[in-house]
C-alpha positions in Angstrom: 154.5 39.6 63.5 153.0 39.1 66.8 154.1 42.5 67.9 152.5 43.9 64.7 149.1 42.5 65.6 149.1 43.2 69.0 149.9 46.9 68.2 146.9 46.8 65.8 144.5 45.7 68.5 145.8 48.1 71.0 145.2 50.7 68.4 141.4 49.6 67.7 140.9 49.3 71.4 142.2 52.8 71.9 140.0 54.2 69.2 136.8 52.5 70.7 137.4 53.8 73.8 138.2 57.3 72.5 135.0 57.2 70.1 132.8 56.0 72.8 133.7 58.7 75.4 133.3 61.4 72.8 129.6 60.0 72.0 128.8 59.9 75.7 129.7 63.5 76.4 126.3 65.9 76.0 126.0 68.0 72.9 126.4 71.4 73.6 123.2 73.0 72.5 121.7 76.3 73.3 118.4 75.8 73.5 115.7 74.5 70.9 117.6 74.1 67.3 115.5 76.8 65.4 112.6 75.2 63.1 113.0 76.7 59.8 117.2 77.6 59.9 117.9 80.6 57.6 121.7 81.3 56.0 123.4 84.0 57.8 123.3 87.2 55.6 126.7 87.9 54.9 128.2 90.9 52.9 131.0 90.7 50.6 133.1 93.7 49.1 132.1 94.1 45.0 134.4 94.5 42.2 133.9 97.8 41.5 134.7 98.5 45.2 137.7 96.3 44.9 138.5 98.6 41.8 138.3 101.8 43.7 140.2 100.6 46.5 143.2 99.3 44.3 142.8 102.4 42.2 143.1 104.7 45.4 146.0 103.0 46.6 147.9 102.9 43.0 147.1 106.9 43.2 148.7 107.0 46.5 151.9 104.8 46.1 152.2 107.2 42.4 151.9 110.3 44.8 154.5 109.2 46.8 156.5 108.0 44.4 156.9 104.3 45.5 156.1 101.2 43.8 153.4 98.5 45.2 151.9 95.5 45.3 148.3 95.5 46.2 146.2 92.9 47.3 142.2 92.8 48.2 140.7 89.7 49.7 136.7 89.3 49.7 134.9 88.7 53.2 136.2 85.3 53.1 139.8 86.0 52.8 139.8 84.9 49.1 142.1 87.3 46.5 139.2 89.3 44.9 141.8 91.8 43.0 145.6 92.1 42.6 147.7 94.7 41.0 151.5 94.8 40.6 153.2 98.4 39.8 155.4 98.0 37.1 158.8 97.5 38.8 157.2 96.6 42.3 159.3 93.6 44.6 158.4 90.0 43.3 158.8 89.3 46.6 156.5 91.7 48.1 153.5 90.0 46.0 153.4 87.0 49.0 153.8 89.8 51.4 150.8 92.2 50.0 148.2 89.0 49.9 149.4 87.6 53.2 148.8 91.3 54.8 145.3 91.4 53.5 144.2 88.0 54.6 145.9 88.7 58.3 143.8 91.7 58.2 140.8 89.9 57.2 140.9 86.8 59.3 141.3 89.2 62.4 139.6 91.8 61.6 142.1 95.1 62.5 145.1 96.3 60.8 148.0 94.3 60.6 150.5 96.9 62.5 147.8 96.4 65.6 148.4 92.8 65.6 152.2 93.1 65.2 152.2 95.3 68.7 150.5 92.4 70.4 152.4 89.6 68.6 155.9 91.0 70.2 157.8 88.8 72.4 155.9 88.2 76.0 152.9 90.0 74.5 149.5 87.5 74.2 149.6 86.8 70.5 153.6 85.9 70.3 154.0 84.0 67.3 150.8 84.4 65.8 152.6 84.8 62.6 153.1 81.0 62.2 149.5 80.4 62.1 147.1 80.1 59.3 150.0 79.2 57.0 151.8 82.3 58.2 150.5 85.7 58.8 152.0 89.1 58.5 151.9 91.3 61.4 153.6 94.5 60.5 151.6 97.7 58.8 150.0 97.6 55.5 147.1 95.4 56.0 143.3 97.0 56.8 140.2 95.9 57.3 137.5 97.4 54.7 134.1 97.9 55.9 130.6 98.8 54.3 128.6 101.9 55.5 127.1 100.2 58.1 130.5 98.6 59.6 130.4 95.3 58.3 134.0 94.0 57.2 133.7 92.9 53.7 137.1 92.2 52.8 140.7 93.8 53.3 143.5 95.4 51.4 147.2 94.4 51.6 150.0 96.4 50.3 153.6 95.8 50.2 156.7 97.3 48.3 158.3 100.0 50.7 158.8 100.9 54.2 156.0 99.8 56.6 155.1 103.6 57.0 154.6 104.1 53.5 152.5 100.4 52.8 150.4 101.6 55.8 149.5 104.9 54.0 148.7 103.2 51.2 146.8 101.0 52.2 144.6 103.4 54.5 144.5 105.4 51.2 142.6 102.3 49.5 140.1 101.7 52.4 139.3 105.4 52.8 138.0 105.0 48.9 135.1 103.2 50.4 134.9 104.7 53.6 136.6 101.9 55.7 137.8 103.6 59.4 
């Protein structure tokens, strides 16, 4: 019982010391705060754009005779649209969504992240972060006409080359490069 009470007291002392040390640190402030702060303007993919991206991806998958799962996420990485072609692998549902999120989280194609995440690379093991990322081709950021990232597409269901081809067709539908 005495040992238990001693551990509680030690924990309280350590917590107090850590809190005091944190409060004593100077706050990182760059200049004066704005007098009238405004929310940051952001752009997001519309449902019509998501539909156009999905349709173009579906058409490309049909053209190359493959069945795909096609996920579109918005600027916040939230699922905006999802389509699973008849006969597409159930296991590719999660992969397509994670490819789209990965592309949006890092604003680059998932295949490029894959190159950086190889053993010895600067992003080695990154796929274990963010509740799981996918670092092979098939995820591409979606951009507005001014280059702002407004979402991403993730495609899965075939070879990584086919996945990338189908995702690129979707991205091209709204002018993303």
